[in-house]
C-alpha positions as CSV (number, residue, x, y, z in Angstrom):
1,X,15.5,-9.1,-23.0
2,X,12.2,-7.5,-22.2
3,X,12.6,-8.2,-18.5
4,X,16.2,-6.8,-18.5
5,X,14.9,-3.6,-20.1
6,X,12.2,-3.3,-17.4
7,X,14.8,-3.9,-14.7
8,X,17.1,-1.3,-16.2
9,X,14.2,1.2,-16.4
10,X,13.2,0.5,-12.8
11,X,16.8,1.0,-11.6
12,X,17.0,4.2,-13.5
13,X,13.7,5.4,-11.8
14,X,15.1,4.5,-8.4
15,X,18.3,6.5,-9.2
16,X,16.2,9.5,-10.0
17,X,14.3,9.5,-6.7
18,X,15.4,12.6,-4.6
19,X,16.0,10.6,-1.5
20,X,16.8,13.6,0.8
21,X,13.5,15.2,-0.3
22,X,11.8,11.8,0.1
23,X,13.0,11.6,3.8
24,X,11.7,15.1,4.5
25,X,8.3,14.2,2.8
26,X,8.0,11.0,4.9
27,X,8.7,13.0,8.0
28,X,6.0,15.5,7.2
29,X,3.6,12.7,6.2
30,X,4.3,10.8,9.4
31,X,3.4,13.9,11.4
32,X,0.4,15.2,9.4
33,X,-1.2,11.8,8.7
34,X,-0.5,10.7,12.3
35,X,1.1,7.5,11.1
36,X,2.5,6.8,14.6
37,X,-1.0,6.7,16.0
38,X,-2.2,4.6,13.1
39,X,0.7,2.2,13.7
40,X,-0.4,1.9,17.4
41,X,-3.9,1.1,16.4
42,X,-2.7,-1.5,13.9
43,X,-0.4,-3.0,16.6
44,X,-3.4,-3.5,18.8
45,X,-5.5,-5.0,16.0
46,X,-2.6,-7.2,14.9
47,X,-2.1,-8.5,18.5
48,X,-5.8,-9.5,18.6
49,X,-5.9,-11.0,15.2
50,X,-2.4,-12.5,14.9
51,X,-3.2,-15.9,16.3
52,X,-6.5,-16.3,14.4
53,X,-4.9,-15.0,11.2
54,X,-2.0,-17.5,11.4
55,X,-4.4,-20.3,12.6
56,X,-6.8,-19.8,9.7
57,X,-3.9,-19.7,7.2
58,X,-2.2,-22.8,8.6
59,X,-5.6,-24.6,8.9
60,X,-5.4,-25.0,5.1
61,X,-2.5,-27.4,5.6
62,X,-4.5,-29.4,8.2
63,X,-7.4,-29.6,5.9
64,X,-5.3,-30.8,3.0
65,X,-2.8,-33.5,4.1
66,X,-0.9,-33.2,0.8
67,X,0.3,-29.8,1.9
68,X,1.3,-30.9,5.4
69,X,5.0,-31.2,4.5
70,X,5.0,-27.5,3.5
71,X,3.8,-26.3,6.9
72,X,7.1,-26.6,8.8
73,X,8.9,-24.8,6.0
74,X,6.5,-22.0,5.9
75,X,6.3,-21.5,9.7
76,X,10.1,-21.5,10.0
77,X,10.5,-19.0,7.2
78,X,7.8,-16.6,8.5
79,X,9.3,-16.5,11.9
80,X,12.9,-16.2,10.8
81,X,12.1,-13.5,8.2
82,X,9.5,-11.4,10.2
83,X,10.5,-11.8,13.8
84,X,13.9,-11.0,15.5
85,X,15.9,-14.1,16.4
86,X,15.8,-13.4,20.2
87,X,12.1,-14.2,20.4
88,X,11.6,-16.3,17.3
89,X,11.7,-19.7,19.1
90,X,9.1,-18.6,21.7
91,X,6.8,-17.1,19.1
92,X,7.0,-20.2,16.9
93,X,6.2,-22.4,19.9
94,X,3.1,-20.4,20.8
95,X,1.9,-20.4,17.1
96,X,2.4,-24.1,16.9
97,X,0.3,-24.7,19.9
98,X,-2.6,-22.7,18.4
99,X,-2.1,-24.1,14.9
100,X,-2.2,-27.7,16.3
101,X,-5.7,-27.0,17.6
102,X,-7.0,-25.6,14.4
103,X,-8.3,-29.0,13.2
104,X,-10.4,-29.3,16.4
105,X,-12.4,-26.1,15.6
106,X,-16.0,-26.4,14.6
107,X,-17.6,-24.4,11.8
108,X,-18.7,-21.7,14.2
109,X,-15.2,-21.4,15.8
110,X,-13.5,-21.3,12.4
111,X,-15.9,-18.7,11.2
112,X,-15.2,-16.5,14.3
113,X,-11.4,-16.9,13.7
114,X,-11.9,-16.0,10.0
115,X,-13.9,-12.9,11.0
116,X,-11.2,-11.8,13.3
117,X,-8.6,-12.3,10.6
118,X,-10.7,-10.3,8.0
119,X,-11.1,-7.5,10.6
120,X,-7.3,-7.1,10.4
121,X,-7.1,-7.0,6.7
122,X,-10.1,-4.6,6.4
123,X,-8.3,-2.3,8.8
124,X,-5.2,-2.5,6.6
125,X,-7.4,-1.7,3.6
126,X,-8.9,1.4,5.2
127,X,-5.4,2.6,6.3
128,X,-3.8,2.2,2.9
129,X,-6.7,3.9,1.1
130,X,-6.4,6.8,3.5
131,X,-2.7,7.2,2.7
132,X,-3.6,7.3,-1.0
133,X,-6.4,9.7,-0.2
134,X,-9.0,7.2,-1.6
135,X,-12.4,7.8,-0.1
136,X,-14.2,4.7,-1.6
137,X,-12.8,1.2,-1.0
138,X,-13.3,-1.7,-3.4
139,X,-16.7,-3.5,-3.3
140,X,-17.1,-5.7,-0.2
141,X,-17.4,-8.9,-2.2
142,X,-14.3,-8.1,-4.2
143,X,-12.3,-7.3,-1.1
144,X,-13.4,-10.6,0.6
145,X,-12.4,-12.6,-2.5
146,X,-8.9,-10.9,-2.6
147,X,-8.3,-11.4,1.1
148,X,-9.7,-14.9,1.2
149,X,-7.3,-15.9,-1.6
150,X,-4.4,-14.2,0.3
151,X,-5.2,-16.0,3.5
152,X,-5.7,-19.5,2.0
153,X,-3.9,-19.8,-1.3
154,X,-1.0,-17.4,-0.3
155,X,0.5,-19.7,2.4
156,X,0.3,-22.7,0.1
157,X,2.0,-21.0,-2.8
158,X,4.6,-19.5,-0.6
159,X,5.4,-22.8,1.2
160,X,5.6,-24.6,-2.1
161,X,8.0,-22.0,-3.5
162,X,10.2,-22.2,-0.3
163,X,10.2,-26.0,-0.4
164,X,11.3,-26.0,-4.0
165,X,14.0,-23.4,-3.3
166,X,15.3,-25.3,-0.3
167,X,15.4,-28.5,-2.4
168,X,17.3,-26.7,-5.2
169,X,19.8,-25.3,-2.7
170,X,20.3,-28.7,-1.1
171,X,20.6,-30.4,-4.5
172,X,23.3,-27.9,-5.7
173,X,25.1,-27.8,-2.3
174,X,28.3,-28.8,-3.9
175,X,28.2,-25.9,-6.3
176,X,26.8,-23.2,-4.0
177,X,28.5,-24.4,-0.9
178,X,31.9,-23.9,-2.4
179,X,31.4,-20.2,-2.2
180,X,32.0,-18.6,1.3
181,X,28.6,-18.1,2.7
182,X,27.0,-18.8,-0.6
183,X,24.0,-20.7,0.7
184,X,23.3,-18.2,3.4
185,X,23.6,-15.3,1.0
186,X,21.2,-16.9,-1.5
187,X,18.6,-17.7,1.2
188,X,18.9,-14.2,2.7
189,X,18.4,-12.7,-0.7
190,X,15.4,-14.9,-1.4
191,X,13.9,-13.9,2.0
192,X,14.5,-10.2,1.2
193,X,12.9,-10.5,-2.2
194,X,9.8,-12.4,-0.9
195,X,9.1,-9.8,1.8
196,X,9.6,-7.0,-0.9
197,X,7.3,-8.8,-3.3
198,X,4.6,-9.2,-0.7
199,X,4.7,-5.6,0.3
200,X,4.8,-4.5,-3.4
201,X,1.7,-6.7,-4.1
202,X,-0.1,-5.1,-1.1
203,X,0.7,-1.5,-2.3
204,X,-0.3,-2.4,-5.8
205,X,-3.7,-4.1,-5.2
206,X,-5.1,-2.9,-1.9
207,X,-5.5,0.9,-2.6
208,X,-8.6,1.4,-4.8
209,X,-6.5,3.5,-7.3
210,X,-3.9,2.9,-10.0
211,X,-0.5,2.2,-8.5
212,X,2.4,1.5,-10.9
213,X,4.2,-1.7,-10.4
214,X,7.6,0.1,-10.5
215,X,6.5,2.4,-7.6
216,X,5.0,-0.5,-5.7
217,X,8.3,-2.3,-5.9
218,X,10.3,0.7,-4.7
219,X,8.0,0.8,-1.7
220,X,8.4,-3.0,-1.2
221,X,12.1,-2.9,-1.3
222,X,12.1,0.1,1.1
223,X,10.0,-1.9,3.6
224,X,12.0,-5.0,3.3
225,X,15.3,-3.1,3.8
226,X,13.8,-1.2,6.7
227,X,12.6,-4.4,8.4
228,X,16.1,-6.0,8.0
229,X,17.7,-3.0,9.6
230,X,15.1,-2.8,12.4
231,X,15.3,-6.5,13.1
232,X,19.1,-6.3,13.5
233,X,18.8,-3.2,15.6
234,X,16.2,-4.6,17.9
235,X,18.2,-7.9,18.3
236,X,21.3,-5.9,19.1
237,X,19.4,-3.8,21.7
238,X,17.8,-6.8,23.3
239,X,21.0,-8.7,23.6
240,X,23.1,-5.7,24.8
241,X,20.6,-4.1,27.1
242,X,18.7,-6.9,28.9
243,X,16.1,-4.6,30.4
244,X,13.1,-6.6,29.3
245,X,14.5,-9.9,30.6
246,X,15.4,-8.3,33.9
247,X,12.0,-6.7,34.4
248,X,9.6,-9.2,32.8
249,X,11.6,-12.4,33.1
250,X,9.9,-15.3,31.2
251,X,7.2,-12.9,30.2
252,X,9.6,-10.7,28.2
253,X,8.6,-12.2,24.8
254,X,5.3,-10.3,24.8
255,X,6.5,-6.7,25.2
256,X,9.3,-7.4,22.8
257,X,6.8,-8.7,20.3
258,X,4.5,-5.7,20.8
259,X,7.4,-3.3,20.2
260,X,8.5,-5.2,17.1
261,X,4.9,-5.2,15.7
262,X,4.7,-1.5,16.2
263,X,8.1,-0.9,14.5
264,X,7.1,-3.1,11.6
265,X,3.8,-1.2,11.1
266,X,5.7,2.1,11.2
267,X,8.0,0.9,8.4
268,X,5.1,-0.5,6.3
269,X,3.2,2.8,6.6
270,X,6.2,4.8,5.7
271,X,6.7,2.5,2.7
272,X,3.1,3.1,1.7
273,X,3.5,6.8,2.0
274,X,6.7,6.7,-0.1
275,X,4.9,4.7,-2.8
276,X,1.9,7.0,-2.8
277,X,4.1,10.2,-3.1
278,X,6.6,8.8,-5.6
279,X,4.9,10.5,-8.6
280,X,5.3,13.8,-6.7
281,X,8.9,13.1,-5.7
282,X,9.9,12.1,-9.2
283,X,8.4,15.4,-10.4
284,X,11.1,17.1,-8.4
285,X,10.9,20.8,-7.4
286,X,8.4,21.7,-10.1
287,X,5.4,21.1,-7.9
288,X,3.3,24.2,-7.2
289,X,2.4,25.5,-3.8
290,X,-1.3,25.3,-2.9
291,X,-2.9,28.7,-3.3
292,X,-6.1,29.8,-1.5
293,X,-9.0,28.2,-3.3
294,X,-6.7,25.7,-4.9
295,X,-9.4,23.1,-5.4
296,X,-11.5,25.6,-7.5
297,X,-8.4,26.8,-9.4
298,X,-7.1,23.3,-10.2
299,X,-10.5,22.1,-11.3
300,X,-10.7,24.9,-13.8
301,X,-7.2,24.0,-15.0
302,X,-8.2,20.4,-15.5
303,X,-11.1,21.5,-17.7
304,X,-8.8,23.7,-19.6
305,X,-6.2,20.9,-20.2
306,X,-8.9,18.5,-21.3
307,X,-10.5,21.0,-23.7
308,X,-7.1,21.6,-25.3
309,X,-6.6,17.8,-25.6
310,X,-10.0,17.5,-27.3
311,X,-9.3,20.3,-29.7
312,X,-6.0,18.7,-30.6
313,X,-7.7,15.4,-31.4
314,X,-6.2,13.6,-28.4
315,X,-8.4,10.9,-26.8
316,X,-8.2,12.3,-23.3
317,X,-5.3,12.5,-20.8
318,X,-4.3,10.2,-18.0
319,X,-4.0,11.4,-14.4
320,X,-0.2,11.3,-14.7
321,X,-0.3,13.5,-17.9
322,X,-2.6,16.0,-16.1
323,X,-0.3,16.1,-13.1
324,X,2.7,16.6,-15.3
325,X,1.1,19.4,-17.3
326,X,-0.2,21.2,-14.2
327,X,2.7,20.4,-11.9
328,X,0.3,19.1,-9.2
329,X,0.6,16.2,-6.8
330,X,-1.6,13.2,-7.9
331,X,-2.9,12.8,-4.4
332,X,-4.3,16.3,-4.6
333,X,-5.7,16.0,-8.1
334,X,-7.4,12.6,-7.8
335,X,-10.2,13.8,-5.4
336,X,-10.9,16.7,-7.8
337,X,-11.2,14.3,-10.7
338,X,-13.8,12.3,-8.7
339,X,-15.8,15.5,-8.1
340,X,-15.7,16.5,-11.8
341,X,-16.7,13.0,-12.8
342,X,-19.6,13.2,-10.3
343,X,-20.7,16.5,-12.0
344,X,-20.6,14.6,-15.4
345,X,-18.2,17.2,-16.6
346,X,-15.5,14.6,-17.1
347,X,-15.7,11.0,-18.2
348,X,-13.2,8.2,-17.7
349,X,-12.2,6.0,-20.6
350,X,-11.1,2.4,-19.6
351,X,-9.9,1.6,-23.1
352,X,-6.5,-0.1,-22.9
353,X,-4.5,0.1,-26.2
354,X,-1.3,-1.4,-24.7
355,X,-0.5,-3.4,-21.6
356,X,0.1,-1.0,-18.7
357,X,-2.1,1.8,-20.1
358,X,-3.9,3.9,-17.6
359,X,-7.5,5.1,-17.8
360,X,-7.9,8.5,-19.5
361,X,-10.1,11.4,-18.7
362,X,-12.1,13.2,-21.4
363,X,-14.2,16.4,-21.3
364,X,-17.9,15.8,-21.7
365,X,-19.4,19.3,-21.5
366,X,-19.3,22.4,-23.6
367,X,-17.7,25.3,-21.6
368,X,-19.8,27.8,-23.5
369,X,-23.1,26.6,-22.1
370,X,-22.1,24.8,-18.9
371,X,-22.9,26.9,-15.7
372,X,-20.1,27.3,-13.2
373,X,-22.5,27.0,-10.3
374,X,-21.7,23.4,-9.2
375,X,-18.0,24.1,-9.0
376,X,-18.5,27.4,-7.2
377,X,-20.8,25.7,-4.7
378,X,-18.5,22.7,-4.2
379,X,-15.1,24.5,-3.7
380,X,-15.7,28.2,-2.9
381,X,-19.1,29.3,-1.5
382,X,-21.8,26.7,-0.9
383,X,-25.2,27.9,-2.0
384,X,-27.3,28.0,1.1
385,X,-30.0,30.2,2.6
386,X,-27.3,32.3,4.3
387,X,-25.3,32.8,1.1
388,X,-28.2,33.1,-1.3
389,X,-28.1,37.0,-1.3
390,X,-24.4,36.9,-2.2
391,X,-25.1,34.5,-5.1
392,X,-27.9,36.8,-6.5
393,X,-25.9,40.0,-6.1
394,X,-22.9,38.5,-7.9
395,X,-25.1,36.9,-10.6
396,X,-23.1,33.8,-10.1
397,X,-25.8,31.3,-11.2
398,X,-25.6,32.9,-14.7
399,X,-21.8,32.6,-15.1
400,X,-20.6,30.0,-17.5
401,X,-17.5,27.9,-17.5
402,X,-16.1,29.7,-20.5
403,X,-16.2,33.1,-18.8
404,X,-13.7,32.0,-16.2
405,X,-11.4,29.8,-18.2
């Protein structure tokens, strides 16, 4: 019952997303954040790291013979779900050649391959954090542990799940097979959900900021649906317009694969942008335009909101509550919260009263005695030798926070 309630709430949230406005927002983000250029960079990095990444992941099966029977299932599913059918067989053949040699690698060779694979995931980490406007990534050791688990344990768990599903489908063939296309529909749905789950997990855990699971799943489903449409479109184009085969001949697999990797990264980055901006999109048309000096003004409003909460006996406000009260985009407000925290004006409570609770911000200073100087210098006029005369004439060092609230 609890899961049905969550699913109903998630579907209701999806229904309230203004999709036309979301499309316009994604178009603006694609241009302003240069996601096309970022996708090109990631395509190059992926091309370099693809074989080492797959080889390191599949080396787990070579090192543990008990998992060997899962390897073929995983390889086949990865290729069928992530690569268009026109080039799937050739790509699978190439990967099998490299994966077959994984057991012959020494410690140095395996370490080099692992380093190349981690270079890809660190690039993804920086890219997603930039989309969420996060300046500081997770600690290096924590990132290595997360990505090491993804590279090693991920394939094993995924292959085991696929094997059990295949066994269940085969076992119930008499029941499922009686429906027209029942088995195919079930496996396609499973494939769709697995890609969506993988993308949702990446959007949830990679950015060094709080991302709600509901928003991450919307982004994951968006990416999975986009990949299905793109895969069918690219397959139709390649089969209908045999330009690549005529020009490149047997070498046609490589340019098609490069185009496909670029398209996939564009879809993934758009899904990340959608997930990052969902709080703003769900706020609808109530978001304010950014005035001149908006960082200074919004910082003052944050202090004002937190002071009201303290006076009312509330134990702070979450970022989402602040954004709703101020009608501000969370991606705009979060950097300001980091600045106010660095000033020791605002503290963050990590107390969790119920599952899913977010961290809350509380006001730590007394506006009557706190000078405004740090905020003025950070967001309006930096105090330097060139501006010192202006600061003295305006008596800005003596202005308190209360005087401007």
